[in-house]
All heavy atoms as a GROMACS GRO file, in nm:
protein
  612
    1MET      N    1   0.085  -0.117   0.000
    1MET     CA    2   0.000   0.000   0.000
    1MET      C    3   0.090   0.123   0.000
    1MET      O    4   0.185   0.132   0.075
    1MET     CB    5  -0.092  -0.001   0.122
    1MET     CG    6  -0.182   0.116   0.126
    1MET     SD    7  -0.352   0.104   0.184
    1MET     CE    8  -0.404  -0.060   0.165
    2LYS      N    9   0.055   0.218  -0.085
    2LYS     CA   10   0.127   0.345  -0.091
    2LYS      C   11   0.055   0.445  -0.002
    2LYS      O   12  -0.055   0.420   0.047
    2LYS     CB   13   0.130   0.397  -0.235
    2LYS     CG   14   0.199   0.305  -0.332
    2LYS     CD   15   0.218   0.367  -0.470
    2LYS     CE   16   0.087   0.405  -0.534
    2LYS     NZ   17   0.100   0.455  -0.671
    3THR      N   18   0.117   0.560   0.017
    3THR     CA   19   0.052   0.669   0.090
    3THR      C   20   0.054   0.795   0.003
    3THR      O   21   0.134   0.807  -0.089
    3THR     CB   22   0.120   0.699   0.224
    3THR    OG1   23   0.255   0.737   0.201
    3THR    CG2   24   0.112   0.580   0.318
    4TYR      N   25  -0.035   0.885   0.035
    4TYR     CA   26  -0.043   1.014  -0.031
    4TYR      C   27  -0.062   1.118   0.078
    4TYR      O   28  -0.146   1.100   0.168
    4TYR     CB   29  -0.162   1.017  -0.129
    4TYR     CG   30  -0.188   1.154  -0.187
    4TYR    CD1   31  -0.117   1.198  -0.299
    4TYR    CD2   32  -0.281   1.240  -0.132
    4TYR    CE1   33  -0.138   1.323  -0.353
    4TYR    CE2   34  -0.304   1.366  -0.185
    4TYR     CZ   35  -0.232   1.406  -0.295
    4TYR     OH   36  -0.254   1.531  -0.349
    5THR      N   37   0.012   1.225   0.074
    5THR     CA   38  -0.003   1.335   0.169
    5THR      C   39  -0.075   1.449   0.098
    5THR      O   40  -0.031   1.497  -0.006
    5THR     CB   41   0.135   1.382   0.220
    5THR    OG1   42   0.202   1.271   0.278
    5THR    CG2   43   0.118   1.491   0.325
    6THR      N   44  -0.187   1.488   0.155
    6THR     CA   45  -0.273   1.588   0.091
    6THR      C   46  -0.211   1.726   0.089
    6THR      O   47  -0.127   1.760   0.173
    6THR     CB   48  -0.410   1.597   0.162
    6THR    OG1   49  -0.389   1.639   0.298
    6THR    CG2   50  -0.484   1.465   0.159
    7ILE      N   51  -0.257   1.804  -0.007
    7ILE     CA   52  -0.229   1.947  -0.008
    7ILE      C   53  -0.363   2.016   0.016
    7ILE      O   54  -0.470   1.958  -0.008
    7ILE     CB   55  -0.165   1.993  -0.140
    7ILE    CG1   56  -0.256   1.965  -0.260
    7ILE    CG2   57  -0.030   1.929  -0.161
    7ILE    CD1   58  -0.208   2.030  -0.388
    8ALA      N   59  -0.359   2.138   0.066
    8ALA     CA   60  -0.482   2.210   0.097
    8ALA      C   61  -0.571   2.219  -0.026
    8ALA      O   62  -0.525   2.254  -0.135
    8ALA     CB   63  -0.449   2.349   0.149
    9GLY      N   64  -0.696   2.182  -0.009
    9GLY     CA   65  -0.793   2.190  -0.118
    9GLY      C   66  -0.817   2.059  -0.190
    9GLY      O   67  -0.904   2.051  -0.275
   10ASP      N   68  -0.738   1.955  -0.158
   10ASP     CA   69  -0.761   1.824  -0.221
   10ASP      C   70  -0.900   1.771  -0.186
   10ASP      O   71  -0.951   1.794  -0.076
   10ASP     CB   72  -0.658   1.721  -0.171
   10ASP     CG   73  -0.530   1.718  -0.252
   10ASP    OD1   74  -0.528   1.775  -0.363
   10ASP    OD2   75  -0.433   1.657  -0.204
   11THR      N   76  -0.960   1.704  -0.280
   11THR     CA   77  -1.085   1.631  -0.258
   11THR      C   78  -1.060   1.487  -0.300
   11THR      O   79  -0.959   1.456  -0.363
   11THR     CB   80  -1.201   1.690  -0.341
   11THR    OG1   81  -1.165   1.684  -0.480
   11THR    CG2   82  -1.232   1.834  -0.300
   12TRP      N   83  -1.152   1.397  -0.266
   12TRP     CA   84  -1.134   1.255  -0.298
   12TRP      C   85  -1.111   1.232  -0.447
   12TRP      O   86  -1.024   1.156  -0.486
   12TRP     CB   87  -1.256   1.174  -0.251
   12TRP     CG   88  -1.272   1.170  -0.103
   12TRP    CD1   89  -1.367   1.237  -0.029
   12TRP    CD2   90  -1.195   1.096  -0.009
   12TRP    NE1   91  -1.350   1.209   0.104
   12TRP    CE2   92  -1.247   1.121   0.119
   12TRP    CE3   93  -1.086   1.009  -0.021
   12TRP    CZ2   94  -1.195   1.064   0.235
   12TRP    CZ3   95  -1.034   0.951   0.095
   12TRP    CH2   96  -1.087   0.978   0.219
   13ASP      N   97  -1.190   1.299  -0.530
   13ASP     CA   98  -1.177   1.277  -0.674
   13ASP      C   99  -1.048   1.336  -0.730
   13ASP      O  100  -0.986   1.278  -0.819
   13ASP     CB  101  -1.299   1.328  -0.750
   13ASP     CG  102  -1.330   1.474  -0.727
   13ASP    OD1  103  -1.304   1.523  -0.615
   13ASP    OD2  104  -1.382   1.539  -0.818
   14ILE      N  105  -1.004   1.448  -0.676
   14ILE     CA  106  -0.877   1.506  -0.720
   14ILE      C  107  -0.761   1.413  -0.685
   14ILE      O  108  -0.671   1.391  -0.766
   14ILE     CB  109  -0.857   1.646  -0.658
   14ILE    CG1  110  -0.955   1.745  -0.721
   14ILE    CG2  111  -0.713   1.693  -0.674
   14ILE    CD1  112  -0.958   1.880  -0.652
   15ILE      N  113  -0.764   1.359  -0.565
   15ILE     CA  114  -0.660   1.266  -0.522
   15ILE      C  115  -0.660   1.142  -0.612
   15ILE      O  116  -0.554   1.096  -0.656
   15ILE     CB  117  -0.677   1.227  -0.374
   15ILE    CG1  118  -0.661   1.352  -0.285
   15ILE    CG2  119  -0.580   1.117  -0.334
   15ILE    CD1  120  -0.710   1.333  -0.143
   16ALA      N  121  -0.778   1.089  -0.640
   16ALA     CA  122  -0.787   0.972  -0.728
   16ALA      C  123  -0.728   1.001  -0.865
   16ALA      O  124  -0.656   0.918  -0.921
   16ALA     CB  125  -0.932   0.926  -0.740
   17TYR      N  126  -0.755   1.118  -0.917
   17TYR     CA  127  -0.699   1.155  -1.047
   17TYR      C  128  -0.547   1.163  -1.041
   17TYR      O  129  -0.477   1.116  -1.132
   17TYR     CB  130  -0.758   1.287  -1.096
   17TYR     CG  131  -0.709   1.323  -1.233
   17TYR    CD1  132  -0.763   1.262  -1.346
   17TYR    CD2  133  -0.607   1.415  -1.250
   17TYR    CE1  134  -0.717   1.292  -1.473
   17TYR    CE2  135  -0.560   1.446  -1.376
   17TYR     CZ  136  -0.616   1.384  -1.487
   17TYR     OH  137  -0.569   1.414  -1.612
   18LYS      N  138  -0.496   1.221  -0.933
   18LYS     CA  139  -0.351   1.235  -0.919
   18LYS      C  140  -0.281   1.099  -0.908
   18LYS      O  141  -0.175   1.080  -0.966
   18LYS     CB  142  -0.317   1.317  -0.795
   18LYS     CG  143  -0.347   1.464  -0.808
   18LYS     CD  144  -0.313   1.535  -0.678
   18LYS     CE  145  -0.346   1.682  -0.684
   18LYS     NZ  146  -0.313   1.749  -0.556
   19VAL      N  147  -0.339   1.006  -0.833
   19VAL     CA  148  -0.269   0.878  -0.809
   19VAL      C  149  -0.305   0.768  -0.908
   19VAL      O  150  -0.223   0.680  -0.933
   19VAL     CB  151  -0.287   0.828  -0.664
   19VAL    CG1  152  -0.231   0.928  -0.565
   19VAL    CG2  153  -0.431   0.797  -0.632
   20TYR      N  154  -0.426   0.771  -0.964
   20TYR     CA  155  -0.469   0.666  -1.056
   20TYR      C  156  -0.488   0.714  -1.200
   20TYR      O  157  -0.504   0.635  -1.291
   20TYR     CB  158  -0.600   0.602  -1.010
   20TYR     CG  159  -0.594   0.530  -0.879
   20TYR    CD1  160  -0.689   0.555  -0.780
   20TYR    CD2  161  -0.496   0.435  -0.852
   20TYR    CE1  162  -0.686   0.488  -0.659
   20TYR    CE2  163  -0.493   0.368  -0.731
   20TYR     CZ  164  -0.588   0.395  -0.636
   20TYR     OH  165  -0.585   0.328  -0.516
   21GLY      N  166  -0.497   0.846  -1.217
   21GLY     CA  167  -0.522   0.899  -1.350
   21GLY      C  168  -0.669   0.900  -1.388
   21GLY      O  169  -0.704   0.927  -1.502
   22ASP      N  170  -0.756   0.871  -1.292
   22ASP     CA  171  -0.901   0.868  -1.317
   22ASP      C  172  -0.973   0.910  -1.190
   22ASP      O  173  -0.960   0.845  -1.086
   22ASP     CB  174  -0.944   0.728  -1.359
   22ASP     CG  175  -1.088   0.723  -1.411
   22ASP    OD1  176  -1.166   0.817  -1.384
   22ASP    OD2  177  -1.123   0.623  -1.476
   23ASP      N  178  -1.050   1.019  -1.197
   23ASP     CA  179  -1.119   1.068  -1.077
   23ASP      C  180  -1.233   0.977  -1.032
   23ASP      O  181  -1.281   0.990  -0.920
   23ASP     CB  182  -1.168   1.210  -1.096
   23ASP     CG  183  -1.271   1.226  -1.207
   23ASP    OD1  184  -1.294   1.130  -1.283
   23ASP    OD2  185  -1.329   1.336  -1.217
   24LYS      N  186  -1.274   0.883  -1.114
   24LYS     CA  187  -1.383   0.793  -1.077
   24LYS      C  188  -1.339   0.683  -0.980
   24LYS      O  189  -1.422   0.612  -0.926
   24LYS     CB  190  -1.444   0.730  -1.202
   24LYS     CG  191  -1.509   0.831  -1.291
   24LYS     CD  192  -1.560   0.766  -1.417
   24LYS     CE  193  -1.583   0.870  -1.523
   24LYS     NZ  194  -1.579   0.815  -1.655
   25ASP      N  195  -1.209   0.672  -0.955
   25ASP     CA  196  -1.158   0.569  -0.864
   25ASP      C  197  -1.152   0.616  -0.719
   25ASP      O  198  -1.087   0.553  -0.636
   25ASP     CB  199  -1.018   0.524  -0.909
   25ASP     CG  200  -1.021   0.437  -1.033
   25ASP    OD1  201  -1.126   0.372  -1.057
   25ASP    OD2  202  -0.921   0.432  -1.105
   26PHE      N  203  -1.220   0.725  -0.686
   26PHE     CA  204  -1.213   0.781  -0.552
   26PHE      C  205  -1.265   0.685  -0.445
   26PHE      O  206  -1.220   0.689  -0.330
   26PHE     CB  207  -1.287   0.915  -0.544
   26PHE     CG  208  -1.435   0.907  -0.564
   26PHE    CD1  209  -1.520   0.886  -0.458
   26PHE    CD2  210  -1.489   0.921  -0.691
   26PHE    CE1  211  -1.658   0.878  -0.476
   26PHE    CE2  212  -1.626   0.915  -0.711
   26PHE     CZ  213  -1.710   0.893  -0.603
   27GLU      N  214  -1.359   0.597  -0.478
   27GLU     CA  215  -1.415   0.506  -0.378
   27GLU      C  216  -1.311   0.409  -0.324
   27GLU      O  217  -1.316   0.371  -0.207
   27GLU     CB  218  -1.534   0.430  -0.435
   27GLU     CG  219  -1.656   0.518  -0.454
   27GLU     CD  220  -1.775   0.442  -0.509
   27GLU    OE1  221  -1.759   0.328  -0.555
   27GLU    OE2  222  -1.884   0.500  -0.507
   28ARG      N  223  -1.215   0.370  -0.406
   28ARG     CA  224  -1.107   0.282  -0.359
   28ARG      C  225  -1.027   0.350  -0.248
   28ARG      O  226  -0.991   0.287  -0.149
   28ARG     CB  227  -1.013   0.248  -0.475
   28ARG     CG  228  -1.077   0.159  -0.579
   28ARG     CD  229  -0.991   0.141  -0.700
   28ARG     NE  230  -0.856   0.094  -0.669
   28ARG     CZ  231  -0.756   0.098  -0.753
   28ARG    NH1  232  -0.772   0.147  -0.874
   28ARG    NH2  233  -0.637   0.053  -0.720
   29ILE      N  234  -1.002   0.478  -0.266
   29ILE     CA  235  -0.925   0.552  -0.166
   29ILE      C  236  -1.010   0.573  -0.040
   29ILE      O  237  -0.961   0.559   0.072
   29ILE     CB  238  -0.876   0.686  -0.224
   29ILE    CG1  239  -0.789   0.659  -0.347
   29ILE    CG2  240  -0.799   0.764  -0.118
   29ILE    CD1  241  -0.753   0.782  -0.426
   30MET      N  242  -1.136   0.606  -0.058
   30MET     CA  243  -1.225   0.626   0.057
   30MET      C  244  -1.236   0.498   0.140
   30MET      O  245  -1.231   0.503   0.263
   30MET     CB  246  -1.364   0.671   0.011
   30MET     CG  247  -1.365   0.809  -0.049
   30MET     SD  248  -1.527   0.855  -0.114
   30MET     CE  249  -1.604   0.914   0.037
   31ASP      N  250  -1.250   0.384   0.074
   31ASP     CA  251  -1.260   0.256   0.145
   31ASP      C  252  -1.136   0.225   0.227
   31ASP      O  253  -1.145   0.159   0.330
   31ASP     CB  254  -1.285   0.142   0.046
   31ASP     CG  255  -1.425   0.144  -0.014
   31ASP    OD1  256  -1.514   0.212   0.042
   31ASP    OD2  257  -1.445   0.078  -0.118
   32ALA      N  258  -1.022   0.274   0.185
   32ALA     CA  259  -0.896   0.248   0.255
   32ALA      C  260  -0.868   0.352   0.365
   32ALA      O  261  -0.770   0.339   0.437
   32ALA     CB  262  -0.781   0.246   0.156
   33ASN      N  263  -0.955   0.452   0.376
   33ASN     CA  264  -0.933   0.562   0.472
   33ASN      C  265  -1.063   0.599   0.542
   33ASN      O  266  -1.103   0.716   0.542
   33ASN     CB  267  -0.875   0.683   0.398
   33ASN     CG  268  -0.740   0.654   0.340
   33ASN    OD1  269  -0.640   0.657   0.409
   33ASN    ND2  270  -0.737   0.622   0.211
   34LEU      N  271  -1.127   0.503   0.602
   34LEU     CA  272  -1.258   0.526   0.662
   34LEU      C  273  -1.256   0.629   0.775
   34LEU      O  274  -1.358   0.692   0.802
   34LEU     CB  275  -1.316   0.393   0.711
   34LEU     CG  276  -1.349   0.293   0.599
   34LEU    CD1  277  -1.401   0.162   0.659
   34LEU    CD2  278  -1.449   0.352   0.501
   35SER      N  279  -1.143   0.651   0.838
   35SER     CA  280  -1.137   0.752   0.945
   35SER      C  281  -1.153   0.894   0.890
   35SER      O  282  -1.180   0.987   0.965
   35SER     CB  283  -1.006   0.739   1.023
   35SER     OG  284  -0.896   0.764   0.938
   36HIS      N  285  -1.140   0.911   0.760
   36HIS     CA  286  -1.155   1.043   0.697
   36HIS      C  287  -1.278   1.048   0.606
   36HIS      O  288  -1.291   1.141   0.526
   36HIS     CB  289  -1.031   1.075   0.612
   36HIS     CG  290  -0.905   1.084   0.691
   36HIS    ND1  291  -0.876   1.189   0.775
   36HIS    CD2  292  -0.801   0.998   0.702
   36HIS    CE1  293  -0.759   1.169   0.831
   36HIS    NE2  294  -0.711   1.054   0.789
   37ILE      N  295  -1.367   0.954   0.621
   37ILE     CA  296  -1.481   0.939   0.529
   37ILE      C  297  -1.570   1.065   0.525
   37ILE      O  298  -1.631   1.094   0.423
   37ILE     CB  299  -1.563   0.813   0.562
   37ILE    CG1  300  -1.648   0.772   0.443
   37ILE    CG2  301  -1.647   0.831   0.686
   37ILE    CD1  302  -1.573   0.705   0.334
   38ASP      N  303  -1.576   1.140   0.634
   38ASP     CA  304  -1.662   1.259   0.638
   38ASP      C  305  -1.593   1.385   0.585
   38ASP      O  306  -1.653   1.491   0.582
   38ASP     CB  307  -1.711   1.284   0.780
   38ASP     CG  308  -1.809   1.177   0.826
   38ASP    OD1  309  -1.881   1.122   0.741
   38ASP    OD2  310  -1.812   1.148   0.947
   39THR      N  311  -1.469   1.372   0.544
   39THR     CA  312  -1.394   1.487   0.493
   39THR      C  313  -1.430   1.511   0.347
   39THR      O  314  -1.426   1.419   0.265
   39THR     CB  315  -1.242   1.464   0.505
   39THR    OG1  316  -1.210   1.436   0.641
   39THR    CG2  317  -1.164   1.585   0.457
   40LEU      N  318  -1.468   1.634   0.316
   40LEU     CA  319  -1.497   1.671   0.178
   40LEU      C  320  -1.381   1.746   0.116
   40LEU      O  321  -1.348   1.726   0.000
   40LEU     CB  322  -1.623   1.757   0.171
   40LEU     CG  323  -1.751   1.692   0.219
   40LEU    CD1  324  -1.868   1.790   0.210
   40LEU    CD2  325  -1.782   1.566   0.140
   41LEU      N  326  -1.320   1.834   0.193
   41LEU     CA  327  -1.211   1.917   0.147
   41LEU      C  328  -1.096   1.902   0.246
   41LEU      O  329  -1.110   1.937   0.363
   41LEU     CB  330  -1.258   2.063   0.140
   41LEU     CG  331  -1.171   2.162   0.067
   41LEU    CD1  332  -1.159   2.126  -0.081
   41LEU    CD2  333  -1.229   2.302   0.081
   42PHE      N  334  -0.985   1.849   0.199
   42PHE     CA  335  -0.873   1.819   0.288
   42PHE      C  336  -0.786   1.942   0.314
   42PHE      O  337  -0.767   2.026   0.226
   42PHE     CB  338  -0.784   1.709   0.227
   42PHE     CG  339  -0.844   1.573   0.237
   42PHE    CD1  340  -0.920   1.522   0.133
   42PHE    CD2  341  -0.825   1.495   0.350
   42PHE    CE1  342  -0.976   1.396   0.141
   42PHE    CE2  343  -0.880   1.369   0.359
   42PHE     CZ  344  -0.956   1.319   0.255
   43SER      N  345  -0.732   1.946   0.435
   43SER     CA  346  -0.627   2.042   0.466
   43SER      C  347  -0.494   1.978   0.428
   43SER      O  348  -0.488   1.858   0.396
   43SER     CB  349  -0.630   2.078   0.614
   43SER     OG  350  -0.615   1.961   0.693
   44ALA      N  351  -0.388   2.053   0.434
   44ALA     CA  352  -0.257   2.002   0.397
   44ALA      C  353  -0.203   1.907   0.504
   44ALA      O  354  -0.229   1.925   0.624
   44ALA     CB  355  -0.160   2.117   0.377
   45GLY      N  356  -0.131   1.804   0.460
   45GLY     CA  357  -0.059   1.718   0.552
   45GLY      C  358  -0.130   1.593   0.601
   45GLY      O  359  -0.077   1.522   0.686
   46VAL      N  360  -0.248   1.562   0.548
   46VAL     CA  361  -0.319   1.441   0.588
   46VAL      C  362  -0.261   1.323   0.508
   46VAL      O  363  -0.256   1.328   0.386
   46VAL     CB  364  -0.470   1.453   0.563
   46VAL    CG1  365  -0.542   1.324   0.600
   46VAL    CG2  366  -0.528   1.572   0.639
   47LYS      N  367  -0.217   1.220   0.578
   47LYS     CA  368  -0.163   1.102   0.510
   47LYS      C  369  -0.274   1.002   0.486
   47LYS      O  370  -0.343   0.960   0.579
   47LYS     CB  371  -0.052   1.039   0.593
   47LYS     CG  372   0.071   1.126   0.598
   47LYS     CD  373   0.188   1.050   0.654
   47LYS     CE  374   0.302   1.146   0.671
   47LYS     NZ  375   0.411   1.124   0.584
   48LEU      N  376  -0.292   0.965   0.361
   48LEU     CA  377  -0.395   0.870   0.321
   48LEU      C  378  -0.331   0.744   0.265
   48LEU      O  379  -0.227   0.749   0.199
   48LEU     CB  380  -0.486   0.932   0.214
   48LEU     CG  381  -0.563   1.057   0.253
   48LEU    CD1  382  -0.637   1.111   0.132
   48LEU    CD2  383  -0.659   1.028   0.366
   49ASN      N  384  -0.395   0.631   0.291
   49ASN     CA  385  -0.353   0.504   0.231
   49ASN      C  386  -0.407   0.498   0.089
   49ASN      O  387  -0.524   0.528   0.064
   49ASN     CB  388  -0.408   0.386   0.311
   49ASN     CG  389  -0.349   0.381   0.449
   49ASN    OD1  390  -0.230   0.399   0.468
   49ASN    ND2  391  -0.434   0.356   0.547
   50ILE      N  392  -0.321   0.455  -0.003
   50ILE     CA  393  -0.359   0.443  -0.144
   50ILE      C  394  -0.341   0.298  -0.186
   50ILE      O  395  -0.228   0.250  -0.200
   50ILE     CB  396  -0.272   0.534  -0.234
   50ILE    CG1  397  -0.278   0.679  -0.187
   50ILE    CG2  398  -0.315   0.519  -0.380
   50ILE    CD1  399  -0.416   0.743  -0.193
   51PRO      N  400  -0.451   0.224  -0.202
   51PRO     CA  401  -0.439   0.084  -0.242
   51PRO      C  402  -0.386   0.070  -0.385
   51PRO      O  403  -0.420   0.150  -0.472
   51PRO     CB  404  -0.582   0.029  -0.233
   51PRO     CG  405  -0.670   0.140  -0.191
   51PRO     CD  406  -0.589   0.265  -0.182
   52THR      N  407  -0.304  -0.029  -0.406
   52THR     CA  408  -0.257  -0.060  -0.540
   52THR      C  409  -0.361  -0.150  -0.606
   52THR      O  410  -0.456  -0.195  -0.542
   52THR     CB  411  -0.121  -0.131  -0.536
   52THR    OG1  412  -0.135  -0.252  -0.465
   52THR    CG2  413  -0.015  -0.043  -0.470
   53GLU      N  414  -0.342  -0.178  -0.732
   53GLU     CA  415  -0.436  -0.266  -0.804
   53GLU      C  416  -0.452  -0.400  -0.733
   53GLU      O  417  -0.560  -0.453  -0.722
   53GLU     CB  418  -0.388  -0.289  -0.947
   53GLU     CG  419  -0.406  -0.169  -1.036
   53GLU     CD  420  -0.552  -0.137  -1.064
   53GLU    OE1  421  -0.634  -0.230  -1.077
   53GLU    OE2  422  -0.585  -0.018  -1.073
   54ASP      N  423  -0.342  -0.456  -0.685
   54ASP     CA  424  -0.345  -0.587  -0.619
   54ASP      C  425  -0.419  -0.582  -0.486
   54ASP      O  426  -0.473  -0.682  -0.442
   54ASP     CB  427  -0.202  -0.637  -0.593
   54ASP     CG  428  -0.127  -0.659  -0.723
   54ASP    OD1  429  -0.192  -0.670  -0.829
   54ASP    OD2  430  -0.003  -0.664  -0.717
   55GLU      N  431  -0.420  -0.467  -0.421
   55GLU     CA  432  -0.480  -0.453  -0.289
   55GLU      C  433  -0.625  -0.406  -0.294
   55GLU      O  434  -0.689  -0.395  -0.191
   55GLU     CB  435  -0.400  -0.353  -0.206
   55GLU     CG  436  -0.261  -0.398  -0.180
   55GLU     CD  437  -0.174  -0.288  -0.123
   55GLU    OE1  438  -0.197  -0.171  -0.155
   55GLU    OE2  439  -0.084  -0.322  -0.047
   56SER      N  440  -0.675  -0.378  -0.410
   56SER     CA  441  -0.811  -0.327  -0.421
   56SER      C  442  -0.911  -0.434  -0.381
   56SER      O  443  -0.908  -0.545  -0.432
   56SER     CB  444  -0.839  -0.280  -0.564
   56SER     OG  445  -0.969  -0.230  -0.572
   57ASN      N  446  -1.000  -0.399  -0.290
   57ASN     CA  447  -1.103  -0.492  -0.244
   57ASN      C  448  -1.234  -0.475  -0.317
   57ASN      O  449  -1.332  -0.538  -0.284
   57ASN     CB  450  -1.128  -0.473  -0.094
   57ASN     CG  451  -1.010  -0.516  -0.011
   57ASN    OD1  452  -0.930  -0.599  -0.054
   57ASN    ND2  453  -0.997  -0.460   0.107
   58THR      N  454  -1.237  -0.387  -0.415
   58THR     CA  455  -1.362  -0.360  -0.482
   58THR      C  456  -1.392  -0.468  -0.583
   58THR      O  457  -1.322  -0.487  -0.680
   58THR     CB  458  -1.360  -0.223  -0.551
   58THR    OG1  459  -1.250  -0.220  -0.642
   58THR    CG2  460  -1.346  -0.109  -0.452
   59THR      N  461  -1.499  -0.541  -0.557
   59THR     CA  462  -1.545  -0.641  -0.652
   59THR      C  463  -1.678  -0.598  -0.711
   59THR      O  464  -1.735  -0.666  -0.793
   59THR     CB  465  -1.563  -0.778  -0.583
   59THR    OG1  466  -1.653  -0.762  -0.472
   59THR    CG2  467  -1.430  -0.832  -0.534
   60ASP      N  468  -1.723  -0.481  -0.670
   60ASP     CA  469  -1.849  -0.426  -0.718
   60ASP      C  470  -1.828  -0.374  -0.859
   60ASP      O  471  -1.741  -0.294  -0.886
   60ASP     CB  472  -1.893  -0.313  -0.625
   60ASP     CG  473  -2.032  -0.265  -0.653
   60ASP    OD1  474  -2.093  -0.312  -0.750
   60ASP    OD2  475  -2.080  -0.180  -0.576
   61THR      N  476  -1.912  -0.419  -0.951
   61THR     CA  477  -1.898  -0.377  -1.090
   61THR      C  478  -2.005  -0.276  -1.129
   61THR      O  479  -2.026  -0.250  -1.246
   61THR     CB  480  -1.908  -0.499  -1.184
   61THR    OG1  481  -2.033  -0.564  -1.162
   61THR    CG2  482  -1.792  -0.594  -1.161
   62GLU      N  483  -2.071  -0.217  -1.030
   62GLU     CA  484  -2.176  -0.120  -1.058
   62GLU      C  485  -2.117   0.002  -1.128
   62GLU      O  486  -2.014   0.055  -1.091
   62GLU     CB  487  -2.239  -0.076  -0.924
   62GLU     CG  488  -2.350   0.023  -0.941
   62GLU     CD  489  -2.412   0.061  -0.808
   62GLU    OE1  490  -2.413  -0.022  -0.718
   62GLU    OE2  491  -2.458   0.175  -0.796
   63GLU      N  492  -2.183   0.045  -1.234
   63GLU     CA  493  -2.138   0.160  -1.311
   63GLU      C  494  -2.185   0.288  -1.243
   63GLU      O  495  -2.294   0.296  -1.190
   63GLU     CB  496  -2.199   0.154  -1.452
   63GLU     CG  497  -2.153   0.037  -1.534
   63GLU     CD  498  -2.019   0.065  -1.601
   63GLU    OE1  499  -1.991   0.182  -1.630
   63GLU    OE2  500  -1.947  -0.031  -1.624
   64VAL      N  501  -2.102   0.390  -1.247
   64VAL     CA  502  -2.138   0.521  -1.197
   64VAL      C  503  -2.180   0.605  -1.316
   64VAL      O  504  -2.107   0.617  -1.414
   64VAL     CB  505  -2.019   0.587  -1.124
   64VAL    CG1  506  -2.055   0.727  -1.078
   64VAL    CG2  507  -1.975   0.500  -1.008
   65ASP      N  508  -2.301   0.662  -1.309
   65ASP     CA  509  -2.355   0.737  -1.422
   65ASP      C  510  -2.288   0.872  -1.441
   65ASP      O  511  -2.272   0.918  -1.552
   65ASP     CB  512  -2.506   0.759  -1.404
   65ASP     CG  513  -2.584   0.630  -1.418
   65ASP    OD1  514  -2.534   0.537  -1.483
   65ASP    OD2  515  -2.694   0.622  -1.363
   66SER      N  516  -2.250   0.936  -1.333
   66SER     CA  517  -2.194   1.070  -1.342
   66SER      C  518  -2.042   1.066  -1.354
   66SER      O  519  -1.976   0.982  -1.297
   66SER     CB  520  -2.232   1.148  -1.215
   66SER     OG  521  -2.168   1.273  -1.216
   67ASP      N  522  -1.989   1.161  -1.429
   67ASP     CA  523  -1.844   1.173  -1.440
   67ASP      C  524  -1.785   1.248  -1.321
   67ASP      O  525  -1.666   1.242  -1.298
   67ASP     CB  526  -1.806   1.247  -1.568
   67ASP     CG  527  -1.825   1.161  -1.691
   67ASP    OD1  528  -1.833   1.038  -1.676
   67ASP    OD2  529  -1.834   1.217  -1.801
   68ALA      N  530  -1.867   1.319  -1.247
   68ALA     CA  531  -1.818   1.397  -1.134
   68ALA      C  532  -1.855   1.331  -1.002
   68ALA      O  533  -1.951   1.256  -0.993
   68ALA     CB  534  -1.878   1.537  -1.139
   69ALA      N  535  -1.778   1.360  -0.900
   69ALA     CA  536  -1.807   1.309  -0.767
   69ALA      C  537  -1.937   1.372  -0.717
   69ALA      O  538  -1.964   1.489  -0.744
   69ALA     CB  539  -1.693   1.340  -0.673
   70LEU      N  540  -2.014   1.296  -0.641
   70LEU     CA  541  -2.145   1.342  -0.597
   70LEU      C  542  -2.138   1.466  -0.508
   70LEU      O  543  -2.227   1.550  -0.512
   70LEU     CB  544  -2.217   1.228  -0.523
   70LEU     CG  545  -2.242   1.102  -0.606
   70LEU    CD1  546  -2.303   0.995  -0.519
   70LEU    CD2  547  -2.330   1.134  -0.724
   71TRP      N  548  -2.034   1.479  -0.425
   71TRP     CA  549  -2.027   1.592  -0.334
   71TRP      C  550  -1.994   1.722  -0.405
   71TRP      O  551  -2.013   1.829  -0.351
   71TRP     CB  552  -1.927   1.567  -0.222
   71TRP     CG  553  -1.789   1.546  -0.270
   71TRP    CD1  554  -1.698   1.641  -0.302
   71TRP    CD2  555  -1.727   1.423  -0.296
   71TRP    NE1  556  -1.582   1.585  -0.346
   71TRP    CE2  557  -1.595   1.449  -0.343
   71TRP    CE3  558  -1.765   1.289  -0.285
   71TRP    CZ2  559  -1.506   1.350  -0.376
   71TRP    CZ3  560  -1.675   1.191  -0.318
   71TRP    CH2  561  -1.549   1.221  -0.364
   72ARG      N  562  -1.948   1.717  -0.527
   72ARG     CA  563  -1.915   1.839  -0.602
   72ARG      C  564  -2.039   1.928  -0.619
   72ARG      O  565  -2.030   2.049  -0.611
   72ARG     CB  566  -1.859   1.805  -0.740
   72ARG     CG  567  -1.723   1.749  -0.734
   72ARG     CD  568  -1.629   1.854  -0.779
   72ARG     NE  569  -1.495   1.799  -0.771
   72ARG     CZ  570  -1.392   1.875  -0.760
   72ARG    NH1  571  -1.406   2.004  -0.755
   72ARG    NH2  572  -1.273   1.823  -0.751
   73GLU      N  573  -2.154   1.867  -0.641
   73GLU     CA  574  -2.276   1.944  -0.661
   73GLU      C  575  -2.310   2.025  -0.537
   73GLU      O  576  -2.348   2.140  -0.546
   73GLU     CB  577  -2.393   1.851  -0.696
   73GLU     CG  578  -2.377   1.786  -0.832
   73GLU     CD  579  -2.488   1.687  -0.862
   73GLU    OE1  580  -2.595   1.699  -0.799
   73GLU    OE2  581  -2.469   1.604  -0.949
   74SER      N  582  -2.295   1.965  -0.417
   74SER     CA  583  -2.330   2.036  -0.295
   74SER      C  584  -2.231   2.147  -0.263
   74SER      O  585  -2.265   2.244  -0.197
   74SER     CB  586  -2.339   1.939  -0.177
   74SER     OG  587  -2.212   1.881  -0.152
   75MET      N  588  -2.107   2.136  -0.310
   75MET     CA  589  -2.008   2.241  -0.284
   75MET      C  590  -2.036   2.366  -0.367
   75MET      O  591  -1.995   2.474  -0.330
   75MET     CB  592  -1.868   2.189  -0.317
   75MET     CG  593  -1.819   2.086  -0.219
   75MET     SD  594  -1.655   2.022  -0.258
   75MET     CE  595  -1.556   2.170  -0.239
   76ASN      N  596  -2.105   2.351  -0.479
   76ASN     CA  597  -2.134   2.465  -0.566
   76ASN      C  598  -2.261   2.538  -0.531
   76ASN      O  599  -2.295   2.636  -0.594
   76ASN     CB  600  -2.139   2.418  -0.712
   76ASN     CG  601  -2.006   2.371  -0.763
   76ASN    OD1  602  -1.903   2.424  -0.721
   76ASN    ND2  603  -2.006   2.274  -0.850
   77GLU      N  604  -2.332   2.490  -0.432
   77GLU     CA  605  -2.460   2.554  -0.394
   77GLU      C  606  -2.439   2.672  -0.304
   77GLU      O  607  -2.350   2.685  -0.231
   77GLU     CB  608  -2.551   2.452  -0.326
   77GLU     CG  609  -2.593   2.346  -0.422
   77GLU     CD  610  -2.680   2.239  -0.357
   77GLU    OE1  611  -2.695   2.238  -0.234
   77GLU    OE2  612  -2.732   2.156  -0.430
   0.00000   0.00000   0.00000
């Protein structure tokens, strides 16, 4: 398992894009960091676990309809 240290303003989808190249993989990171599950906008210096392909526990093949993370809509209100 790798780690990622946040910078101020990071969100789950931004982090997923940075480490996996796809913002839709944010759930993998969230599942590995349940103690931060309620965080929408990270401050600097938070260390997160980043699962590798081999360590991914996601067997769910459900498709996500939206290209954007769900919390993005509430941040723009």
